[in-house]
DSSP file (Angstrom, degrees, kcal/mol; ACC not computed):
  #  RESIDUE AA STRUCTURE BP1 BP2  ACC     N-H-->O    O-->H-N    N-H-->O    O-->H-N    TCO  KAPPA ALPHA  PHI   PSI    X-CA   Y-CA   Z-CA
    1    1 A X     >        0   0    0      0, 0.0     4,-2.5     0, 0.0     5,-0.2   0.000 360.0 360.0 360.0 -40.0    4.8   18.2   31.9
    2    2 A X  H  >  +     0   0    0      1,-0.2     4,-1.9     2,-0.2     5,-0.1   0.853 360.0  52.9 -67.0 -32.8    8.1   19.7   30.9
    3    3 A X  H  > S+     0   0    0      2,-0.2     4,-0.9     1,-0.2    -1,-0.2   0.914 111.2  46.2 -66.6 -41.1    6.6   23.2   31.0
    4    4 A X  H >> S+     0   0    0      1,-0.2     3,-0.7     2,-0.2     4,-0.5   0.896 110.2  54.0 -67.1 -38.3    5.3   22.7   34.5
    5    5 A X  H >< S+     0   0    0     -4,-2.5     3,-1.2     1,-0.2    -1,-0.2   0.885 102.6  57.9 -61.8 -37.2    8.7   21.2   35.5
    6    6 A X  H 3< S+     0   0    0     -4,-1.9    -1,-0.2     1,-0.3    -2,-0.2   0.760 104.3  52.2 -65.6 -23.6   10.4   24.4   34.2
    7    7 A X  H << S+     0   0    0     -4,-0.9    -1,-0.3    -3,-0.7    -2,-0.2   0.545  86.3 110.3 -88.5  -6.7    8.3   26.5   36.6
    8    8 A X  S << S-     0   0    0     -3,-1.2     3,-0.3    -4,-0.5    42,-0.1  -0.318  72.4-130.9 -68.8 150.9    9.3   24.4   39.6
    9    9 A X  S    S+     0   0    0      1,-0.3     2,-0.5    40,-0.2    -1,-0.1   0.890 104.6  25.7 -68.9 -39.0   11.5   25.9   42.3
   10   10 A X  S    S+     0   0    0      2,-0.1    -1,-0.3     1,-0.1    -3,-0.1  -0.924  71.7 179.9-125.6 104.7   13.8   22.9   42.2
   11   11 A X        +     0   0    0     -2,-0.5     2,-0.1    -3,-0.3    -1,-0.1   0.264  33.9 130.6 -93.3  11.2   13.5   21.1   38.9
   12   12 A X     >  -     0   0    0      1,-0.1     4,-2.3     2,-0.0     5,-0.2  -0.418  61.6-129.4 -67.4 143.0   16.0   18.3   39.6
   13   13 A X  H  > S+     0   0    0      1,-0.2     4,-2.7     2,-0.2     5,-0.2   0.897 104.0  49.3 -61.3 -46.2   14.6   14.9   38.6
   14   14 A X  H  > S+     0   0    0      2,-0.2     4,-2.3     1,-0.2    -1,-0.2   0.892 111.8  48.9 -64.4 -39.9   15.4   13.2   42.0
   15   15 A X  H  > S+     0   0    0      2,-0.2     4,-2.3     1,-0.2    -1,-0.2   0.939 114.3  44.9 -66.4 -46.3   13.8   16.0   44.0
   16   16 A X  H  X S+     0   0    0     -4,-2.3     4,-2.3     1,-0.2    -2,-0.2   0.897 112.9  51.5 -64.4 -40.5   10.6   16.0   42.0
   17   17 A X  H  X>S+     0   0    0     -4,-2.7     5,-2.6    -5,-0.2     4,-1.0   0.916 111.0  47.7 -63.1 -43.0   10.4   12.2   42.0
   18   18 A X  H  <5S+     0   0    0     -4,-2.3     3,-0.5     1,-0.2    -2,-0.2   0.924 113.2  47.4 -65.0 -44.2   10.7   12.1   45.8
   19   19 A X  H  <5S+     0   0    0     -4,-2.3    -1,-0.2     1,-0.2    -2,-0.2   0.861 115.0  46.5 -63.6 -36.1    8.1   14.9   46.3
   20   20 A X  H  <5S-     0   0    0     -4,-2.3    -1,-0.2    -5,-0.2    -2,-0.2   0.606 111.4-119.6 -82.9 -12.4    5.7   13.1   43.8
   21   21 A X  T  <5S+     0   0    0     -4,-1.0     2,-0.3    -3,-0.5    -3,-0.2   0.798  73.7 121.0  77.7  28.3    6.2    9.7   45.4
   22   22 A X      < -     0   0    0     -5,-2.6    -1,-0.3    -6,-0.2     2,-0.2  -0.787  67.5-103.9-117.9 162.2    7.5    8.3   42.2
   23   23 A X     >  -     0   0    0     -2,-0.3     4,-2.3     1,-0.1     5,-0.2  -0.516  30.3-118.3 -80.3 158.0   10.8    6.6   41.3
   24   24 A X  H  > S+     0   0    0      1,-0.2     4,-2.3     2,-0.2     5,-0.1   0.880 114.9  51.9 -63.3 -38.3   13.3    8.6   39.3
   25   25 A X  H  > S+     0   0    0      2,-0.2     4,-2.3     1,-0.2    -1,-0.2   0.894 109.4  49.5 -67.7 -38.5   13.2    6.2   36.4
   26   26 A X  H  > S+     0   0    0      2,-0.2     4,-2.2     1,-0.2    -2,-0.2   0.939 112.3  47.3 -64.4 -46.1    9.4    6.3   36.2
   27   27 A X  H  X S+     0   0    0     -4,-2.3     4,-2.4     1,-0.2    -2,-0.2   0.881 110.9  52.6 -63.2 -37.7    9.4   10.1   36.2
   28   28 A X  H  X S+     0   0    0     -4,-2.3     4,-1.7     2,-0.2    -1,-0.2   0.925 109.6  48.5 -62.6 -44.6   12.1   10.1   33.5
   29   29 A X  H  <>S+     0   0    0     -4,-2.3     5,-2.6     1,-0.2     6,-1.3   0.881 112.2  49.8 -63.7 -37.2   10.0    7.8   31.3
   30   30 A X  H ><5S+     0   0    0     -4,-2.2     3,-1.0     1,-0.2    -2,-0.2   0.916 112.3  46.4 -66.5 -42.7    6.9   10.1   31.8
   31   31 A X  H 3<5S+     0   0    0     -4,-2.4    -1,-0.2     1,-0.2    -2,-0.2   0.760 113.6  48.4 -72.6 -24.8    8.9   13.2   30.9
   32   32 A X  T 3<5S-     0   0    0     -4,-1.7    -1,-0.2    -5,-0.2    -2,-0.2   0.211 113.0-114.4-100.7  14.8   10.5   11.6   27.8
   33   33 A X  T < 5S+     0   0    0     -3,-1.0    -3,-0.2     2,-0.2    -4,-0.1   0.782  83.0 121.3  59.8  31.0    7.1   10.2   26.5
   34   34 A X  S   <S+     0   0    0     -5,-2.6     2,-0.3     1,-0.2    -4,-0.2   0.591  76.0  32.7 -93.5 -13.7    8.3    6.6   26.9
   35   35 A X  S    S-     0   0    0     -6,-1.3     2,-0.5    -9,-0.1    -1,-0.2  -0.998  81.8-121.7-143.9 141.5    5.3    5.9   29.3
   36   36 A X        -     0   0    0     -2,-0.3    -6,-0.1    -3,-0.1     2,-0.1  -0.726  34.2-134.0 -83.6 124.6    1.8    7.2   29.4
   37   37 A X        -     0   0    0     -2,-0.5     2,-0.2    -7,-0.2    -1,-0.0  -0.382  10.7-128.6 -77.0 156.9    1.1    8.8   32.8
   38   38 A X     >  -     0   0    0      1,-0.1     4,-2.2    -2,-0.1     5,-0.2  -0.543  28.1-107.3 -92.7 167.7   -2.0    8.1   34.9
   39   39 A X  H  > S+     0   0    0      1,-0.2     4,-2.3     2,-0.2     5,-0.2   0.872 121.4  53.4 -63.8 -36.0   -4.2   10.9   36.3
   40   40 A X  H  > S+     0   0    0      2,-0.2     4,-2.5     1,-0.2    -1,-0.2   0.923 108.7  48.5 -64.1 -44.9   -2.8   10.2   39.8
   41   41 A X  H  > S+     0   0    0      1,-0.2     4,-2.4     2,-0.2    -2,-0.2   0.894 111.8  49.7 -63.2 -39.6    0.8   10.5   38.6
   42   42 A X  H  X S+     0   0    0     -4,-2.2     4,-2.6     2,-0.2    -1,-0.2   0.908 110.9  49.0 -65.8 -41.7    0.0   13.7   36.8
   43   43 A X  H  X S+     0   0    0     -4,-2.3     4,-2.1     2,-0.2    -2,-0.2   0.924 113.2  47.1 -63.3 -44.1   -1.7   15.2   39.9
   44   44 A X  H  X S+     0   0    0     -4,-2.5     4,-2.1     2,-0.2    -2,-0.2   0.897 112.4  50.2 -64.3 -40.9    1.3   14.1   42.1
   45   45 A X  H  X S+     0   0    0     -4,-2.4     4,-1.7     2,-0.2    -2,-0.2   0.918 110.1  49.7 -63.6 -44.4    3.8   15.6   39.6
   46   46 A X  H  <>S+     0   0    0     -4,-2.6     5,-2.7     1,-0.2     4,-0.2   0.890 111.4  49.4 -63.2 -38.9    1.9   18.9   39.5
   47   47 A X  H ><5S+     0   0    0     -4,-2.1     3,-1.1     1,-0.2    -1,-0.2   0.884 109.0  52.6 -66.7 -37.7    1.8   19.1   43.3
   48   48 A X  H 3<5S+     0   0    0     -4,-2.1    -1,-0.2     1,-0.3    -2,-0.2   0.823 109.7  48.8 -67.0 -30.3    5.6   18.3   43.4
   49   49 A X  T 3<5S-     0   0    0     -4,-1.7    -1,-0.3    -5,-0.1    -2,-0.2   0.418 112.8-120.5 -87.4   1.5    6.2   21.2   41.0
   50   50 A X  T < 5 +     0   0    0     -3,-1.1    -3,-0.2    -4,-0.2     2,-0.2   0.860  51.8 170.6  58.9  38.3    4.1   23.6   43.1
   51   51 A X      < -     0   0    0     -5,-2.7    -1,-0.2    -6,-0.1   -47,-0.0  -0.494  30.9-115.7 -76.8 149.5    1.8   24.1   40.0
   52   52 A X     >  -     0   0    0     -2,-0.2     4,-2.2     1,-0.1     5,-0.2  -0.131  29.9 -96.1 -76.8 178.1   -1.4   26.0   40.6
   53   53 A X  H  > S+     0   0    0      1,-0.2     4,-2.8     2,-0.2     5,-0.2   0.884 123.3  52.3 -65.3 -38.9   -4.9   24.7   40.2
   54   54 A X  H  > S+     0   0    0      2,-0.2     4,-2.3     1,-0.2    -1,-0.2   0.901 110.6  47.4 -66.4 -39.5   -5.3   26.0   36.7
   55   55 A X  H  > S+     0   0    0      2,-0.2     4,-2.2     1,-0.2    -1,-0.2   0.903 113.7  48.0 -67.3 -40.4   -2.1   24.4   35.6
   56   56 A X  H  X S+     0   0    0     -4,-2.2     4,-2.4     2,-0.2    -2,-0.2   0.919 112.3  49.1 -65.1 -42.9   -3.1   21.1   37.2
   57   57 A X  H  X S+     0   0    0     -4,-2.8     4,-2.4     1,-0.2    -2,-0.2   0.900 111.7  49.2 -63.0 -40.6   -6.6   21.3   35.6
   58   58 A X  H  X S+     0   0    0     -4,-2.3     4,-2.3     2,-0.2    -1,-0.2   0.889 110.6  50.8 -65.6 -39.0   -5.0   22.0   32.2
   59   59 A X  H  X S+     0   0    0     -4,-2.2     4,-1.8     2,-0.2    -2,-0.2   0.918 113.2  44.7 -64.0 -43.8   -2.6   19.1   32.6
   60   60 A X  H  X S+     0   0    0     -4,-2.4     4,-2.3     2,-0.2    -2,-0.2   0.855 111.5  53.4 -70.0 -34.8   -5.5   16.7   33.4
   61   61 A X  H  X S+     0   0    0     -4,-2.4     4,-2.3     2,-0.2    -2,-0.2   0.914 109.2  48.9 -65.5 -42.0   -7.6   18.1   30.6
   62   62 A X  H  X S+     0   0    0     -4,-2.3     4,-2.1     2,-0.2    -2,-0.2   0.887 109.5  52.8 -62.6 -38.5   -4.8   17.4   28.1
   63   63 A X  H  X S+     0   0    0     -4,-1.8     4,-2.3     2,-0.2    -2,-0.2   0.915 109.1  49.0 -62.4 -43.3   -4.5   13.9   29.5
   64   64 A X  H  X S+     0   0    0     -4,-2.3     4,-2.9     1,-0.2     5,-0.2   0.907 109.7  51.9 -63.7 -40.9   -8.2   13.3   29.0
   65   65 A X  H  X S+     0   0    0     -4,-2.3     4,-1.5     1,-0.2    -1,-0.2   0.896 110.4  48.6 -62.4 -39.0   -8.0   14.6   25.4
   66   66 A X  H  < S+     0   0    0     -4,-2.1    -1,-0.2     2,-0.2    -2,-0.2   0.922 114.9  44.6 -67.0 -42.5   -5.1   12.3   24.7
   67   67 A X  H  < S+     0   0    0     -4,-2.3    -2,-0.2     1,-0.2    -1,-0.2   0.890 117.5  43.6 -69.0 -38.8   -7.0    9.3   26.2
   68   68 A X  H  < S-     0   0    0     -4,-2.9    -1,-0.2     1,-0.2    -2,-0.2   0.686 103.7-139.2 -81.9 -18.0  -10.3   10.1   24.5
   69   69 A X     <  -     0   0    0     -4,-1.5    -1,-0.2    -5,-0.2    -2,-0.1  -0.240  44.5 -30.4  83.8-179.5   -8.8   10.9   21.1
   70   70 A X  S    S-     0   0    0      1,-0.1     3,-0.1    -4,-0.1    -4,-0.0  -0.309  75.3 -95.9 -69.7 155.3   -9.9   13.7   18.8
   71   71 A X        -     0   0    0      1,-0.1    -1,-0.1     3,-0.0     3,-0.1  -0.333  54.1 -85.3 -66.4 154.2  -13.5   14.9   18.8
   72   72 A X        -     0   0    0      1,-0.1     2,-0.3    -3,-0.1    -1,-0.1  -0.304  48.8-106.7 -62.8 146.1  -15.7   13.4   16.2
   73   73 A X        -     0   0    0     -3,-0.1     2,-0.5     1,-0.0    -1,-0.1  -0.562  28.0-159.5 -76.4 130.1  -15.6   15.1   12.9
   74   74 A X        -     0   0    0     -2,-0.3     3,-0.4     1,-0.2    -3,-0.0  -0.960  10.0-147.2-109.2 125.6  -18.7   17.2   12.0
   75   75 A X  S    S-     0   0    0     -2,-0.5     2,-0.3     1,-0.3    -1,-0.2   0.935  81.7  -3.0 -62.7 -51.2  -19.0   17.8    8.3
   76   76 A X        +     0   0    0      1,-0.1    -1,-0.3     2,-0.0     6,-0.1  -0.757  58.1 174.3-144.6  92.1  -20.6   21.2    8.3
   77   77 A X        +     0   0    0     -3,-0.4     2,-0.2    -2,-0.3    -1,-0.1   0.518  47.4 118.0 -76.5  -0.3  -21.5   22.7   11.7
   78   78 A X     >  -     0   0    0      1,-0.1     4,-1.6     2,-0.0     3,-0.2  -0.458  62.2-145.6 -73.7 132.6  -22.5   25.9   10.1
   79   79 A X  H  > S+     0   0    0      1,-0.2     4,-2.4    -2,-0.2     5,-0.2   0.832  99.0  60.5 -65.8 -32.5  -26.2   26.9   10.5
   80   80 A X  H  > S+     0   0    0      1,-0.2     4,-2.4     2,-0.2    -1,-0.2   0.900 104.0  49.4 -62.8 -39.9  -26.1   28.5    7.0
   81   81 A X  H  > S+     0   0    0      2,-0.2     4,-2.7     1,-0.2    -1,-0.2   0.920 109.5  51.5 -64.8 -42.3  -25.3   25.1    5.4
   82   82 A X  H  X S+     0   0    0     -4,-1.6     4,-2.3     1,-0.2    -2,-0.2   0.912 111.2  47.7 -62.0 -41.8  -28.1   23.4    7.4
   83   83 A X  H  X S+     0   0    0     -4,-2.4     4,-2.4     2,-0.2    -1,-0.2   0.917 112.6  48.8 -64.0 -42.5  -30.6   26.0    6.1
   84   84 A X  H  X S+     0   0    0     -4,-2.4     4,-2.5     2,-0.2    -2,-0.2   0.892 110.5  51.3 -64.2 -39.1  -29.4   25.6    2.6
   85   85 A X  H  X S+     0   0    0     -4,-2.7     4,-2.3     2,-0.2    -2,-0.2   0.913 110.0  49.2 -65.2 -42.4  -29.6   21.8    2.8
   86   86 A X  H  X S+     0   0    0     -4,-2.3     4,-2.3     2,-0.2    -2,-0.2   0.915 111.9  49.1 -61.7 -42.6  -33.2   22.1    4.1
   87   87 A X  H  X S+     0   0    0     -4,-2.4     4,-2.6     1,-0.2    -2,-0.2   0.907 110.1  51.0 -64.0 -41.3  -34.1   24.4    1.3
   88   88 A X  H  X S+     0   0    0     -4,-2.5     4,-2.5     1,-0.2    -1,-0.2   0.910 110.3  49.2 -62.5 -41.8  -32.5   22.1   -1.3
   89   89 A X  H  X S+     0   0    0     -4,-2.3     4,-2.0     2,-0.2    -2,-0.2   0.903 111.5  49.2 -64.8 -40.5  -34.5   19.1    0.1
   90   90 A X  H  X S+     0   0    0     -4,-2.3     4,-2.4     2,-0.2    -2,-0.2   0.922 111.8  49.3 -62.6 -43.5  -37.8   21.2    0.0
   91   91 A X  H  X S+     0   0    0     -4,-2.6     4,-2.7     1,-0.2    -2,-0.2   0.907 110.0  50.3 -63.8 -41.9  -37.0   22.2   -3.6
   92   92 A X  H  < S+     0   0    0     -4,-2.5     7,-0.3     1,-0.2    -1,-0.2   0.891 111.9  48.3 -63.6 -38.2  -36.3   18.7   -4.7
   93   93 A X  H  < S+     0   0    0     -4,-2.0     3,-0.3     1,-0.2    -2,-0.2   0.886 115.6  44.2 -68.2 -37.7  -39.6   17.5   -3.1
   94   94 A X  H  < S+     0   0    0     -4,-2.4     2,-0.5     1,-0.3    -2,-0.2   0.831 124.0  34.4 -76.0 -32.3  -41.5   20.3   -4.8
   95   95 A X    ><  +     0   0    0     -4,-2.7     3,-1.8    -5,-0.2     4,-0.5  -0.779  66.4 178.6-124.6  85.8  -39.8   19.8   -8.2
   96   96 A X  G >> S+     0   0    0     -2,-0.5     3,-0.8    -3,-0.3     4,-0.6   0.738  74.7  70.9 -64.2 -21.5  -39.1   16.1   -8.7
   97   97 A X  G 34 S+     0   0    0      1,-0.2     3,-0.4     2,-0.2     4,-0.3   0.724  87.3  66.3 -69.0 -17.9  -37.6   16.8  -12.2
   98   98 A X  G X4 S+     0   0    0     -3,-1.8     3,-1.0     1,-0.2    -1,-0.2   0.869  97.2  53.3 -67.7 -34.8  -34.6   18.4  -10.6
   99   99 A X  T <4 S+     0   0    0     -3,-0.8    -1,-0.2    -4,-0.5    -2,-0.2   0.692  98.5  65.5 -73.4 -17.5  -33.5   15.1   -9.0
  100  100 A X  T 3< S+     0   0    0     -4,-0.6    -1,-0.2    -3,-0.4    -2,-0.2   0.554  76.5 111.0 -84.3  -6.7  -33.6   13.4  -12.4
  101  101 A X  S <  S-     0   0    0     -3,-1.0     2,-0.2    -4,-0.3     3,-0.1  -0.314  77.4-107.3 -65.5 149.0  -30.8   15.4  -13.8
  102  102 A X        -     0   0    0      1,-0.1    -1,-0.1     3,-0.0     3,-0.1  -0.518  40.9-104.2 -70.9 143.5  -27.5   13.7  -14.5
  103  103 A X        -     0   0    0     -2,-0.2     2,-0.1     1,-0.1    -1,-0.1  -0.388  42.4 -97.6 -66.8 148.9  -24.8   14.6  -12.0
  104  104 A X        -     0   0    0      1,-0.1     2,-0.3    -3,-0.1    -1,-0.1  -0.432  39.9-130.3 -67.2 140.1  -22.2   17.0  -13.4
  105  105 A X        -     0   0    0     -2,-0.1    -1,-0.1     1,-0.1     2,-0.0  -0.622  15.4-117.6 -90.9 149.6  -19.1   15.3  -14.6
  106  106 A X     >  -     0   0    0     -2,-0.3     4,-2.5     1,-0.1     5,-0.2  -0.296  42.3 -92.6 -74.7 173.8  -15.6   16.3  -13.5
  107  107 A X  H  > S+     0   0    0      1,-0.2     4,-1.9     2,-0.2     5,-0.1   0.840 124.2  49.6 -61.9 -35.3  -13.3   17.5  -16.3
  108  108 A X  H  > S+     0   0    0      2,-0.2     4,-2.3     1,-0.2    -1,-0.2   0.937 112.9  44.9 -71.0 -46.4  -11.8   14.0  -16.9
  109  109 A X  H  > S+     0   0    0      1,-0.2     4,-2.3     2,-0.2    -2,-0.2   0.875 112.9  52.5 -65.2 -35.6  -15.1   12.2  -17.2
  110  110 A X  H  X S+     0   0    0     -4,-2.5     4,-2.5     2,-0.2    -1,-0.2   0.894 108.4  50.8 -64.9 -39.0  -16.4   15.0  -19.4
  111  111 A X  H  X S+     0   0    0     -4,-1.9     4,-2.4    -5,-0.2    -2,-0.2   0.910 110.0  49.7 -64.7 -41.9  -13.4   14.6  -21.7
  112  112 A X  H  X S+     0   0    0     -4,-2.3     4,-2.2     2,-0.2    -2,-0.2   0.908 111.5  49.0 -62.2 -41.7  -14.0   10.8  -21.9
  113  113 A X  H  X S+     0   0    0     -4,-2.3     4,-2.5     2,-0.2    -2,-0.2   0.914 110.7  50.4 -64.9 -42.2  -17.7   11.4  -22.8
  114  114 A X  H  X S+     0   0    0     -4,-2.5     4,-2.3     1,-0.2    -2,-0.2   0.906 110.7  49.2 -62.6 -41.5  -16.7   13.9  -25.4
  115  115 A X  H  X S+     0   0    0     -4,-2.4     4,-2.4     2,-0.2    -1,-0.2   0.899 111.1  50.0 -64.3 -40.0  -14.2   11.5  -27.0
  116  116 A X  H  X S+     0   0    0     -4,-2.2     4,-2.3     2,-0.2    -2,-0.2   0.913 111.1  48.5 -65.3 -42.2  -16.8    8.7  -27.0
  117  117 A X  H  X S+     0   0    0     -4,-2.5     4,-2.5     2,-0.2    -2,-0.2   0.885 110.9  51.1 -64.1 -37.9  -19.4   11.0  -28.7
  118  118 A X  H  X S+     0   0    0     -4,-2.3     4,-2.4     2,-0.2    -2,-0.2   0.910 109.7  49.9 -65.9 -41.5  -16.8   12.0  -31.3
  119  119 A X  H  X S+     0   0    0     -4,-2.4     4,-2.4     2,-0.2    -2,-0.2   0.918 112.1  48.1 -61.6 -42.9  -16.0    8.4  -32.0
  120  120 A X  H  X S+     0   0    0     -4,-2.3     4,-2.9     1,-0.2    -2,-0.2   0.914 110.4  51.1 -64.4 -41.8  -19.7    7.6  -32.4
  121  121 A X  H  X S+     0   0    0     -4,-2.5     4,-2.5     2,-0.2    -1,-0.2   0.902 110.2  49.2 -63.8 -40.2  -20.2   10.6  -34.7
  122  122 A X  H  X S+     0   0    0     -4,-2.4     4,-2.5     2,-0.2    -1,-0.2   0.920 112.2  49.1 -62.3 -42.8  -17.2    9.5  -36.9
  123  123 A X  H  X S+     0   0    0     -4,-2.4     4,-2.3     1,-0.2    -2,-0.2   0.927 112.0  47.8 -61.7 -45.5  -18.7    6.0  -37.0
  124  124 A X  H  X S+     0   0    0     -4,-2.9     4,-2.4     1,-0.2    -1,-0.2   0.895 111.4  50.6 -64.2 -39.7  -22.2    7.4  -38.0
  125  125 A X  H  X S+     0   0    0     -4,-2.5     4,-2.3     2,-0.2    -1,-0.2   0.899 109.9  50.4 -64.5 -40.1  -20.6    9.6  -40.6
  126  126 A X  H  X S+     0   0    0     -4,-2.5     4,-2.3     2,-0.2    -2,-0.2   0.915 111.6  47.8 -63.4 -42.1  -18.7    6.6  -42.1
  127  127 A X  H  X S+     0   0    0     -4,-2.3     4,-2.4     1,-0.2    -2,-0.2   0.893 110.6  51.7 -66.1 -38.7  -21.9    4.6  -42.2
  128  128 A X  H  X S+     0   0    0     -4,-2.4     4,-2.3     2,-0.2    -1,-0.2   0.907 109.7  49.7 -63.1 -41.1  -23.8    7.5  -43.8
  129  129 A X  H  X S+     0   0    0     -4,-2.3     4,-2.3     2,-0.2    -2,-0.2   0.897 110.2  50.6 -64.9 -40.4  -21.1    7.7  -46.5
  130  130 A X  H  X S+     0   0    0     -4,-2.3     4,-2.4     2,-0.2    -2,-0.2   0.902 110.1  49.8 -64.0 -40.4  -21.3    4.0  -47.1
  131  131 A X  H  X S+     0   0    0     -4,-2.4     4,-2.5     2,-0.2    -2,-0.2   0.910 110.3  50.1 -64.8 -41.1  -25.0    4.2  -47.5
  132  132 A X  H  X S+     0   0    0     -4,-2.3     4,-2.4     1,-0.2    -2,-0.2   0.911 110.8  50.0 -61.8 -41.0  -24.7    7.1  -50.0
  133  133 A X  H  X S+     0   0    0     -4,-2.3     4,-2.6     2,-0.2    -2,-0.2   0.904 110.4  49.9 -63.9 -41.4  -22.1    5.1  -51.9
  134  134 A X  H  X S+     0   0    0     -4,-2.4     4,-2.6     2,-0.2    -2,-0.2   0.906 110.5  49.7 -64.5 -41.3  -24.5    2.1  -52.0
  135  135 A X  H  X S+     0   0    0     -4,-2.5     4,-2.4     2,-0.2    -2,-0.2   0.907 112.2  47.9 -64.2 -41.3  -27.4    4.3  -53.2
  136  136 A X  H  X S+     0   0    0     -4,-2.4     4,-2.0     2,-0.2    -2,-0.2   0.922 112.1  49.9 -62.8 -43.4  -25.2    5.8  -56.0
  137  137 A X  H  X S+     0   0    0     -4,-2.6     4,-2.0     1,-0.2    -2,-0.2   0.903 111.3  48.9 -62.2 -42.0  -24.0    2.3  -56.9
  138  138 A X  H  X S+     0   0    0     -4,-2.6     4,-1.6     1,-0.2    -1,-0.2   0.910 109.7  51.4 -64.4 -43.0  -27.6    1.1  -57.1
  139  139 A X  H  < S+     0   0    0     -4,-2.4    -1,-0.2     1,-0.2    -2,-0.2   0.872 113.2  45.6 -64.5 -35.9  -28.7    4.0  -59.2
  140  140 A X  H  < S+     0   0    0     -4,-2.0    -1,-0.2     1,-0.2    -2,-0.2   0.850 119.1  38.9 -75.2 -34.4  -25.9    3.4  -61.7
  141  141 A X  H  < S+     0   0    0     -4,-2.0     2,-0.5    -5,-0.2    -2,-0.2   0.531  95.6  84.7-101.2  -6.5  -26.3   -0.4  -62.0
  142  142 A X     <  +     0   0    0     -4,-1.6     2,-0.3    -5,-0.2    20,-0.0  -0.809  55.4 150.4 -94.5 135.9  -30.0   -0.8  -62.0
  143  143 A X    >   -     0   0    0     -2,-0.5     3,-1.4     1,-0.0     2,-0.2  -0.830  51.2 -55.6-147.2-174.5  -31.6   -0.4  -65.3
  144  144 A X  T 3  S+     0   0    0     -2,-0.3     3,-0.1     1,-0.2    -1,-0.0  -0.485 120.1  24.4 -69.8 140.5  -34.6   -1.5  -67.3
  145  145 A X  T 3  S+     0   0    0      1,-0.3     2,-0.5    -2,-0.2    -1,-0.2   0.303  85.4 129.0  88.9  -9.0  -34.8   -5.3  -67.6
  146  146 A X    <   +     0   0    0     -3,-1.4    -1,-0.3    15,-0.0     2,-0.2  -0.685  31.2 139.1 -79.4 127.6  -32.9   -6.0  -64.5
  147  147 A X        -     0   0    0     -2,-0.5    12,-0.5    -3,-0.1     2,-0.3  -0.655  55.0 -46.5-145.0-159.8  -34.8   -8.4  -62.4
  148  148 A X        -     0   0    0     -2,-0.2     2,-0.3    10,-0.1    10,-0.2  -0.595  51.7-146.7 -84.1 145.7  -34.3  -11.4  -60.3
  149  149 A X        -     0   0    0      8,-0.5     8,-2.1    -2,-0.3     2,-0.5  -0.800  21.5-106.9-110.9 153.5  -32.2  -14.2  -61.6
  150  150 A X  B     -A  156   0A   0     -2,-0.3     6,-0.2     6,-0.2     5,-0.1  -0.681  37.7-135.2 -79.3 123.4  -32.6  -17.9  -61.0
  151  151 A X    >   -     0   0    0      4,-2.5     3,-1.8    -2,-0.5    -1,-0.0  -0.338  22.2-108.6 -75.5 162.4  -29.9  -19.1  -58.6
  152  152 A X  T 3  S+     0   0    0      1,-0.3    -1,-0.1     2,-0.1    -2,-0.0   0.732 117.8  58.0 -65.7 -23.0  -27.9  -22.2  -59.4
  153  153 A X  T 3  S-     0   0    0      2,-0.2    -1,-0.3     1,-0.0     3,-0.1   0.413 121.4-104.0 -90.0   4.8  -29.7  -24.1  -56.5
  154  154 A X  S <  S+     0   0    0     -3,-1.8     2,-0.2     1,-0.3    -2,-0.1   0.370  83.3 119.7  95.8  -5.3  -33.1  -23.4  -58.0
  155  155 A X  S    S-     0   0    0      1,-0.1    -4,-2.5    -5,-0.1    -1,-0.3  -0.623  71.6-103.5 -94.9 154.5  -34.1  -20.6  -55.6
  156  156 A X  B     +A  150   0A   0     -2,-0.2     2,-0.2    -6,-0.2    -6,-0.2  -0.581  49.7 174.0 -75.3 134.7  -35.0  -17.1  -56.7
  157  157 A X        -     0   0    0     -8,-2.1    -8,-0.5    -2,-0.3     2,-0.4  -0.609  32.8 -93.5-129.8-171.3  -32.1  -14.7  -55.9
  158  158 A X        -     0   0    0     -2,-0.2   -10,-0.1   -10,-0.2     5,-0.0  -0.908  37.4-122.3-111.4 135.0  -31.1  -11.1  -56.4
  159  159 A X    >   -     0   0    0    -12,-0.5     3,-1.5    -2,-0.4   -11,-0.0  -0.230  35.3 -97.5 -71.2 168.8  -29.0  -10.1  -59.3
  160  160 A X  T 3  S+     0   0    0      1,-0.3    -1,-0.1     3,-0.0   -19,-0.1   0.782 120.8  47.1 -60.5 -30.2  -25.7   -8.3  -58.7
  161  161 A X  T 3  S+     0   0    0    -20,-0.1     2,-0.5   -21,-0.0    -1,-0.3   0.498  95.8  85.6 -93.5  -2.3  -27.1   -4.8  -59.2
  162  162 A X    <   +     0   0    0     -3,-1.5     2,-0.3   -15,-0.1    -4,-0.0  -0.861  44.3 129.1-108.8 128.4  -30.3   -5.1  -57.1
  163  163 A X        -     0   0    0     -2,-0.5     2,-0.5   -29,-0.1    -3,-0.0  -0.956  44.9-125.5-162.5 159.4  -30.5   -4.5  -53.4
  164  164 A X        -     0   0    0     -2,-0.3     2,-0.5     2,-0.0    -2,-0.0  -0.936  17.0-158.6-115.1 131.1  -32.6   -2.4  -51.2
  165  165 A X        -     0   0    0     -2,-0.5     2,-0.6   -34,-0.0    -2,-0.0  -0.924   3.4-157.4-110.2 128.2  -31.2    0.1  -48.7
  166  166 A X        -     0   0    0     -2,-0.5     2,-0.5     2,-0.0    -2,-0.0  -0.922  10.0-153.1-106.2 119.5  -33.3    1.2  -45.7
  167  167 A X        -     0   0    0     -2,-0.6     2,-0.4     2,-0.0   -39,-0.0  -0.775   6.7-160.5 -94.4 134.1  -32.2    4.5  -44.3
  168  168 A X              0   0    0     -2,-0.5    -2,-0.0     1,-0.1     0, 0.0  -0.896 360.0 360.0-112.0 144.0  -32.9    5.2  -40.7
  169  169 A X              0   0    0     -2,-0.4    -1,-0.1     0, 0.0    -2,-0.0   0.522 360.0 360.0 -70.5 360.0  -33.0    8.7  -39.2
């Protein structure tokens, strides 16, 4: 509105308000963005400023854009993307094992997974070392004549040097 006002032959507020059929205070509020103009007020203002048809049409088009808001967002209007998406869907349908892959992790999630795997590997190594120690201990302390001993409660038990270790792969 201010650009159109700058092109008017007489840009005084009172003169423009009188020509547009508006009060001076209303025109002031419209020009200072304190009030939203109507299409009728904009048309009258453009006529008062002797604006041409193209300037009036541009002013009304801008008013419609403001009232309607921004156009809806389209994610990828590109035809190449649409073709690539169709091809990807065809490939997934033809090769179902592609869809079963785990999604790629970002760097942080990959780092967390690596740390978890390292912790598990340390745990497994510690358990393996304990099993080796137990097997060594069994080999040193089992000898001929070692058997089961009678427990104090009358049940058959295992002597201190006998135990069985089951190794799992």
